[in-house]
N, C-alpha and C positions, 0 to 999 in steps of 0.2 A: 504494500500500500504506500503510495507516495502522495504527499500533499503538494499543493501548488508552490512553486519556487520562483524567487526573483533571480534574474540573471546577474551573475557577478563574475569578475575576472578570475583567472586561474593562477595568477602570479603567486609564487611561493614566498617572495620577498615581502617585507613589511617595513614601514618607517615609523617614526615617532609622531606622525601626523594623526589628527583626530580620526578614529575609526580605522587606522592602518592595520591593526591586528584583527584578523577575521578567524574566529574560533570554529573548529569542527570537534564535536564530542562523539567518540566512538564507543559503543557498548557500555554506557555508564552503569556502574554496579557498586560504586563506593561513594560515600558522601563527600569525599574530597573533590569529586567532579563538580558538584554544585557549590561547594564552599568557595571555589575559585571565582564564582560569580556573585558572591554575597554583596559586593559593592559595585557600583558603576565606575568604570575606568574610561577616561576620555580617549585613550589610545586604542581601546578595544571596541570594535563595532557591536552595536546592539543586536545585530542579526547573528544567530548562532545555529549552525546546522548539525543536527543530531542523527546518528545512524545506529540502529539496533535491529536485532533479529525479529522481534515480535512486539506488537503494541501491548501485549499482556506481560511483557518482561517486567519483573518486580523492580529491577534496578532502574529501568527507564521510567517507570511510574514514580519511583521515589525521587529521581532527579527532576522530573517535570513538576512534581508537587512542590519541591523545594524552590524551584525557580519561580513558580506561581506565588509562593509565600513571600519571596523577596520583592516581587513586582507589586504586591498588594498591601504590604505592610504600611503602617501609618508614618513611620519615621524613616525618612530618606529612601523611598521605594526605588527599585531599579526599573529599567525599561527594556528588559530583554525581549527579543522577538525570536521565538524558537521555531525552527522549521524541522520537522521530523520525517525521516524515511525509515520504514520498517520492512523487512523481508529477508529471506535466507541469503540473498546476494548483497547484504548491507555493506560488507567490506569491499566487494568489487565495485559497487556503485559509489562508495565514498571516494575511492581512488580514481575512478573514471570521471566523476563530476568535479572533484577537487574544488569545492565551493569556498574554501578558506585557505589560510596559509599557516595556521598553527593547529596541530592535532592534539587534543587533550585525551589522555588515557587514564582512567581510574575505575577499575572494575576487576572482574575475574582475571587472575594472574596466569592461568593456564595457557592462554593464547596471546598474552600481552606482548611478549618479546617478538613473536612473529608479526604482530600488528606493527610494532615499532620498525622492524626491518622493512616491511612492505611500504610503510608510509615514507620512510626516509628514501627508499629506492624510487618512490614516485615524486621525490623532490619536495616533500612537506617537512616543515619544522615540527618537532614533537616535544610536548611538555607532558611527561609521564609521572604518575604517582609511583611511589615505591611499593613493593620491590619491582625492579625492571627485569629481573630474572629470578627464578626460584629453584633452578637446578643447573647442573653443569652444562647440559645441552643448550639450555636457554642462554647461559652465560656466553657460550661460544657464538651464538646468534647475535648477542648484544655487542660483542667485540666487532663482529662483521658490520653491525649497524653503525657503530661509531666511525669505522673506516669509511663506510659509504657516505655518512653525513659529511665527513671532511671532503670527500671527493665531489659531492653534490653541492657543497657550500651551504648547507642548512644546519640548523641548531638542533641538538638533542640534549634536553635537560630533564632533570628530575625535580620533583616538588620538595625541596629540602626546606620546609616552612619553618623549622625550629631556628634557623639562622636569624629570623626576623623577630623572635621573641626577645623582649627587652631585657629579661633576666640573663639570657644567654649572651646578649651583646655586652652587658655590663661585666659579666664574668670573663668574657674574652679580653676586655680591656684590662681588667685587674690581673689576669694571668700574664699578660704581656707587659706588665709594669715591673721591671727588675727591682726598683727601689722598694716596692710593696710586696711583691710575690717572691722575688729571688729567681733562682734558676730551676727549671724542671729537672728532676733527678733521674738517674739511670735506674729503671725498675728491674725487678726480678719476678719470677712466677710466684714466689712466696710473698713478696712485698712490691706490688706493681706501683709504678709512678703515678698512674691515673686509674681510678676506680669509678665506674659509672654503672648505674642500674636504672631500670624503669619498670613500673608496674603497668601492664596493659590490661585493661578491664574488658571482658567480653560484653558486659552490659554497662552502658553509661548513657549520659545525656549529652547531646550536641546542640548548641544554640537553644537550650531550654527544652528540647524535645527528646524523648527516649530514642536511642539509636537502635533500629531494627536491622540486624545483620542478616545477609543472605545465608541460606543453609550451607552453601558451598564454602563459606568462610571457615567452616570446621573441617574441611577436607584439605590436607596438606598438599595433595596433588593439584589442587586448584588455587588455594590461597598461598601455599608455601609453608615451610617450617617457621617456627618462631624467630629464628635468627635472621630470617629474610624480611621481617616486618619492622617492628619498632627499633630493633637493633641497628637498622640502617641509619636511623637518626642519630643514635649514640656514636656510631663510627664517624659519621659526617661531622658531628660537633667536635669530636676529639681532634680530628685533623685540622678543622677550621680554627679551633681555639688555641691548640698547642703548637701548630705549625703553619701559621697564617702566611699566605703568599707562596708557600712551597708546594711543589708538585710531588705527589706520592706515587711511586711506581709500584703497583701491586704485584708485579712479577718479581720484584727485587726487594722491596722494603717491607713486605707483609709476610708473616708466617704464623702458623697455628701450633702453639706449644702443647696445648691440651684442651679438651672440650668434653662436655657431657651432653646427654640427650635424653629427654624423658617426655612422657605423655602428660597432658593435663586432663584430668577426669572431669566429666560434666554429666549431670543427670538429665533425663528427658524433660522434667519440669523446668530446669535451668535453660535447656536448649530451646524449649517452647517459648519461654519468656524473652529470650534473646532474639529469636528469629520469627516468632509468630506461627511457626509450624507445629502441628500436633504430633508428628511422628518423625523419626529419623529417616531420611531418604535412602534409597537403595545404595547409592554410592558411599554412604557412611557405614553400611552394615559390616564391612570388613574390619572396622575398628571397634566394633561392639563385642564385649566379652559375653 
């Protein structure tokens, strides 16, 4: 099903001019997709083109509902004009039509890396939610995508939103003040120089509304392991705060000394409260004792 569309240019480049950034949202399935549009931005066009597999897709419905709430709120409402295409060929149509110049990805992670590579290959800039890869095979695709982005002269960025948190900005400044902080020490496995942790809640409120997670969020083959989720923020903040302006070569500068892996148990009532589903779907049955 395709709604009427206005004709726009297919240029992948964008400028700082008003409306120069034209967003495409592909298969929205995570609230970060709509939070990106919580406020109006003069450089971003009000027309946003959305592609998904089905009009009944829960992620699409959640995204559209959030955008509608932004447009109709009493305080500083936004003026987004959403044009939606749904169908099994949504990825093909998105690439063929190329209605915008920045592709936004925030949803099921199983196909995300493939979407990134195909979008970059088509000459689109990509702004992707984390994680951009959830297994080794996807990581190799991501490496190829970055090489392709360089050759196509397009941008491939992730949404490292924590860098814009004021507490993190202040902490970075304090860490990099030798008179106040001193020097970062050489750590050991027993006594690391930096210790970071984060508690990730399965059930929480976002913008005052209970967050309903998709059922696939609990499938590591679709969402990824825990290390690929919030931990990406911690790793990014570590490098950004402790080694500002320095390039980190992951093939040379990163190593895994030790690690542990465990399951997080969740009951059916907890799952139902978090997702709104009354039963575990078939793809989660392999994890149930």
